[in-house]
C-alpha angles and dihedrals in degrees: 000000000000115000141175132232099211097053095254120140128247107235105169135045130182122185125192110194098195096244098082094273128111142179137199094203121114094229108020127178115219131188117208117213095210139027122250141084121314132187107228122192132188122199120189136184130195133213087259090060092251115148136198138170136199129191129201137172115239124198117209112199128194118262118230121236114232112218136157141169134199143216130190116238137176093357135009091255095051111084131188114215121205123196109227099168118150138208130194092206136010120008143279106271101182141002133195127198119200115194135175114301089033089280109165135191136179096199119115096231121024140179119220131183110213092187098211133042120263145100112288132186114234123187128204120191120188131187125194129210090269089061090248114146136207131172139186132197115203130180109234117200111217129194130348090082118189128196115249115248122216117232104180148043096026130167102321145079121294120201126217160216080071113090112259117242119216119196134174137175118261113242095216142029091246121070117265140185114253134201118215117201113199121183125191107216096206127128087285104037115213127191124205128190121204130181120221112193115219097337136104101203142044142173121236134181112226135177126232116293145082120297140184125201144176138173139213133179114247094247098041120091098209129073123220120253116280122259124194127202140171123230116214124185099215092190087067094053115100088204095059110122105172139355122190116183120178091208088069097054113116103221142104123260109280096014123139111243127213095181134048105184121218111240095194093089092245094098096230092155122178116225142185118196096188115080091206091058098045120114121230130251121226119189132211101001121194094219089056094047093250098321124128131244143194119231121214111195098211091234107081109327118126143139124214148185120193101198139063134072127243121206133203124291099047130170121201112195118185132179102203149132113225111216097191137056094198100090151027124273092222134023145154093185144042121321148134097266135337137200095204133024133178120206092237140049127317123171124177118162105203121116097218090049097046094049093040094204098103094056098042123097110178095192102066147019119265139170110257116193126185118186120192109197112134125255093012102053112160142175124211137192116206085348094301119117114262102171145345126231137199129229093003114179134165131194126159146174092186145018134218130189119198105022147040092249135337096340100319123124096007126198121221111226150130118235130193101173143003124193125181119190126182092216144069122263116225119230091250091055092046097048 
């Protein structure tokens, strides 16, 4: 707003904002990093070489943060609104809710009946004692409430030290806040509640033990069904023989891999010396909730180790998606094509297991578990019994993934994890 009395023109401006920053613009915009008082000066110069300067003290006050959350009460269309606005200094002096139909309220917490289901915009405006203002507009889904469904982990074992991923289905098209209830079923059960804003998954680090969990969206009145799972630290198991986890492979997305390192600590790494027979690594896959996988092409890809001895009983646990119906998942003998082979003897007399077709779903990943423990040999899908065998026995001085032997009779598949344990799994651990 600077002006002259003699009709000359102002040609230069120089602002000092009091925080070490300056500008030579006529109308600058400046953002202060911190609140407080600042000495601001403006120097001007005209085309007649006349100069002048003015100095003022400027107070920068903290801005409030408008926040609110909701909960459904009485009926699905009646919603309780809670003011959750925050200030870093001072206090909230006034609030103003604006709801459909231009209904307004200055109360902190209000109840509003929307009447019919739908998604409605609700605005909250807050002003602090420094007269600073902030507002938020949030879409609130009303009515047609659906129970949240759990995706993972469900009723099975989960192996650590890898972080455990929790995922659930969103109840609405719009993003919601969700509450996860996690209970440790130890001798002294403990329940923890955690809020996850606008997300339907999380990663948690848990210790060994048995757990139960469920989820609900903040506005829904019903919880999901419970799911229980058992956490096992396989690095603490003396019976652990091998652990292959695709998340731990050091490679770029789409690269051929010649080494799949054993994470058990026993260094039973699988290798492939021929580049033309190496499977490919794919990182952060949506169908695996961000986990990685190894792709075997079913033509000549395989990985192999030629040392080590397996003892009875033996459990083979695989997280995989078979991509072919023309072979068995596991074999120690003759067959059309096999995903895994041991260089020894494997016998399992169960038709669905021998043919492989009844336990193969080529559209999705599943947990396949084969336990050799004569005379109680079993196969499981997602930790539920699929078939029983007789006289099952497993010995090996080597191990191959991807083919019957040395590149013959290959099996097309995608694998995320392989665990071999020289021990039986109890029913409680399995389910």
